[in-house]
C-alpha positions in Angstrom: 0.1 -0.1 0.0 1.3 3.5 -0.9 2.3 6.0 1.9 1.1 9.6 1.6 2.9 12.4 3.5 6.4 13.0 4.8 8.4 10.1 4.9 8.7 8.8 8.6 12.3 9.2 10.5 12.1 5.7 11.6 11.7 2.3 10.3 9.9 -0.5 11.1 11.2 -3.9 11.8 10.5 -7.1 13.5 11.4 -8.0 17.0 14.8 -9.8 17.2 14.3 -13.2 18.7 16.6 -15.7 19.9 16.1 -19.5 20.7 18.6 -21.5 23.3 19.8 -24.9 23.5 18.3 -25.6 27.0 20.1 -27.8 29.4 20.1 -28.2 33.6 21.2 -24.6 34.3 20.6 -21.1 35.0 23.2 -19.3 33.0 23.1 -18.7 29.5 24.6 -16.6 27.0 22.9 -13.8 24.8 23.8 -13.1 21.2 23.3 -9.4 22.1 24.1 -7.3 24.7 21.4 -5.8 26.7 21.4 -2.9 29.5 19.0 -4.8 32.0 16.4 -7.3 31.6 13.5 -5.3 30.8 15.2 -5.1 27.1 14.5 -8.4 27.2 11.2 -10.9 27.0 11.9 -14.4 28.1 9.4 -17.5 27.4 9.9 -20.7 29.0 7.7 -23.5 27.5 5.5 -20.5 26.0 5.1 -18.9 29.3 6.7 -15.1 29.5 8.7 -14.8 32.6 8.8 -11.9 34.9 11.8 -10.0 34.8 13.8 -8.3 37.8 15.9 -9.3 40.8 14.3 -12.2 42.9 12.0 -13.0 39.9 12.3 -15.6 36.9 15.3 -13.6 35.3 17.8 -11.0 35.4 19.9 -9.9 32.3 23.3 -7.7 31.8 25.5 -7.3 28.7 25.0 -11.0 27.4 24.7 -12.7 30.8 21.2 -14.2 31.4 20.6 -15.4 34.7 17.4 -17.5 35.7 16.1 -18.0 39.3 15.7 -21.6 38.8 17.3 -24.2 36.5 15.6 -25.1 33.1 15.1 -28.6 32.2 16.5 -30.3 29.0 13.0 -31.0 27.9 12.4 -27.4 28.2 11.8 -24.9 25.3 13.0 -21.2 25.8 13.3 -18.2 23.5 13.6 -14.5 24.0 12.3 -11.5 22.3 14.7 -8.5 22.2 12.6 -5.6 23.0 15.5 -3.2 22.6 16.1 -4.4 19.1 12.6 -3.6 17.7 13.1 0.0 16.2 15.5 1.0 13.7 16.1 4.9 13.3 17.3 5.8 9.8 17.3 9.6 10.6 19.0 10.8 13.7 16.9 13.3 15.6 18.2 16.9 16.1 21.4 17.6 17.5 22.3 13.9 18.4 25.3 13.9 16.2 28.5 14.5 18.2 31.8 15.1 17.1 32.9 11.6 18.7 30.3 10.0 16.2 31.9 11.3 13.2 35.3 10.4 11.4 38.1 11.6 12.8 38.9 13.0 9.5 35.6 14.5 8.6 36.0 17.9 10.7 39.1 19.2 12.5 40.8 22.3 13.4 44.2 24.2 12.9 46.4 25.7 15.6 47.7 29.0 15.5 50.9 30.1 17.3 51.1 31.9 20.5 52.0 35.1 18.8 48.3 35.0 17.6 46.3 33.4 20.3 48.0 35.6 22.9 47.0 39.0 21.4 44.6 40.9 24.0 41.0 40.7 22.3 42.3 38.9 19.2 40.2 36.1 18.0 41.4 33.0 15.9 38.8 30.3 14.8 39.6 27.7 12.2 37.7 24.8 10.6 39.1 21.5 8.0 35.9 19.9 7.1 36.2 16.9 4.7 33.3 16.1 2.3 33.8 13.3 -0.2 37.0 14.2 -1.7 37.3 17.8 -1.2 38.7 19.6 1.8 37.7 23.1 2.8 39.8 25.2 5.2 38.5 28.3 6.7 40.4 30.6 9.2 38.6 33.6 10.8 40.9 36.2 12.6 40.1 39.5 14.5 43.3 41.2 14.3 42.3 43.5 17.5 45.3 43.4 20.0 48.0 42.4 17.5 50.9 44.8 16.4 52.1 45.6 12.9 55.4 47.7 12.5 57.3 48.2 9.4 56.7 47.3 6.0 57.7 43.6 5.4 57.4 42.8 9.2 55.3 39.8 10.6 52.1 40.9 12.4 51.4 39.3 15.6 51.5 39.8 19.7 54.2 42.4 20.2 57.8 41.2 20.3 56.3 37.8 20.5 57.4 34.5 18.4 55.2 31.9 16.3 53.1 34.6 14.8 51.4 32.2 12.5 48.0 31.4 11.7 48.7 27.3 11.3 50.7 24.9 9.3 49.2 23.7 6.0 49.6 20.1 5.7 48.7 17.4 3.2 47.3 15.3 5.8 44.9 17.8 7.5 44.5 20.3 4.5 44.9 18.1 1.5 46.7 19.2 -1.8 46.0 22.9 -2.0 44.5 23.8 -5.3 42.9 27.6 -4.4 43.1 30.1 -1.6 41.8 33.5 -1.0 41.4 36.1 1.7 38.2 38.0 2.3 38.1 41.1 4.7 35.1 41.2 7.0 36.0 44.5 8.8 38.2 47.5 7.8 41.7 47.4 9.6 42.0 49.9 12.0 44.9 51.1 14.3 47.6 49.0 12.4 48.7 48.7 9.2 45.8 48.1 6.6 47.7 46.9 3.8 48.2 43.2 4.8 50.1 40.6 2.4 49.7 36.4 3.1 53.0 34.5 3.4 53.8 31.1 4.3 57.3 30.0 5.7 59.1 26.7 6.5 59.4 27.5 10.3 56.8 28.5 13.0 58.9 30.4 15.1 58.5 34.0 13.1 58.3 37.0 15.5 56.4 40.3 15.3 58.2 43.3 14.2 60.8 40.8 12.4 61.1 40.8 8.6 59.4 37.8 6.8 62.2 37.7 4.5 64.4 36.7 7.3 62.6 33.4 7.0 62.5 30.7 4.4 59.2 32.4 2.9 56.9 32.5 -0.1 54.8 35.3 -0.9 51.0 33.8 -1.7 49.5 37.2 -2.0 50.8 40.7 -2.3 47.7 43.0 -1.7 49.1 46.1 -3.4 46.6 48.1 -1.5 44.6 48.9 2.0 42.2 46.4 2.9 38.4 47.7 3.6 35.0 46.1 4.3 34.1 47.0 0.7 37.3 45.7 -1.0 36.7 42.2 -3.2 38.2 38.9 -1.6 41.6 38.5 -3.2 42.7 35.0 -4.8 46.1 33.8 -3.6 48.6 34.2 -6.4 50.6 31.5 -5.3 49.1 28.1 -3.8 50.3 27.9 -0.3 52.9 25.0 -0.3 52.9 21.8 1.8 54.0 22.0 5.3 54.4 25.8 5.2 53.1 28.0 8.3 50.7 31.1 7.5 51.9 34.5 8.3 50.0 37.8 7.9 52.6 40.8 6.8 52.2 44.4 6.9 53.1 46.4 3.7 52.3 49.6 2.2 53.2 52.5 4.6 54.6 49.8 7.7 52.4 51.6 10.3 54.0 50.9 13.9 50.6 50.3 15.9 48.3 48.1 17.8 45.3 46.8 15.7 41.9 48.3 17.3 39.8 46.5 14.5 40.3 44.3 11.3 38.5 40.8 10.7 39.5 38.4 8.0 38.7 35.1 6.5 41.0 33.0 4.8 39.7 30.1 2.8 41.7 27.1 1.1 40.1 24.6 -1.2 41.8 21.4 -1.4 41.5 17.6 -2.0 
């Protein structure tokens, strides 16, 4: 018969049953684990038994214990009440991170020269759907410092001012990257470039050229909220650490505003 209406979120199945090879004993092993005897309906010689301590039977895990031994001439079977309903659609907010594949959703880790800023916000996600890996990094520069043109942006005079390491194991092989301004930078230098370097130790107020580096985007202008997203002109190499670098006039000051989204696509 056809079904009219929204598809049900549950599938209906028959109750799982088990027939035992009976002997003169009070102990049996269940094929399926149960939390307690109330998840099991037990029948001896087609008579349903009363579950519970001090009654006909108890059960926990795969252990079934009878209060009185069966005879070899008895028949006994069980109905697994807890295995009657098969849920095909998880209920809202029922999926947790622990239930997902370890490589489906993960994060990146920025250095102390980024996360240690006063008022600085750093958030990241790496999502793998099928063969596509999408990395997002959101950063609020508030509390970080810029200095001379070509110097690394970060917490004042602090090492490890990177936004995280790009690796094939986490981010995949990168095909495309871009940066988008979500809030116009204020206080510090508004002309900001993106680099990678082979080490994580880059320090604020130190030239990025002092590291083994790769420029992935030379912005060539101040960032504003209305500025279009800019694609990276060079794909970030594997195992490189991402850095933001002041350019333009080289303003030596602390950022009071400036939010950015960096996105990478790989496989």
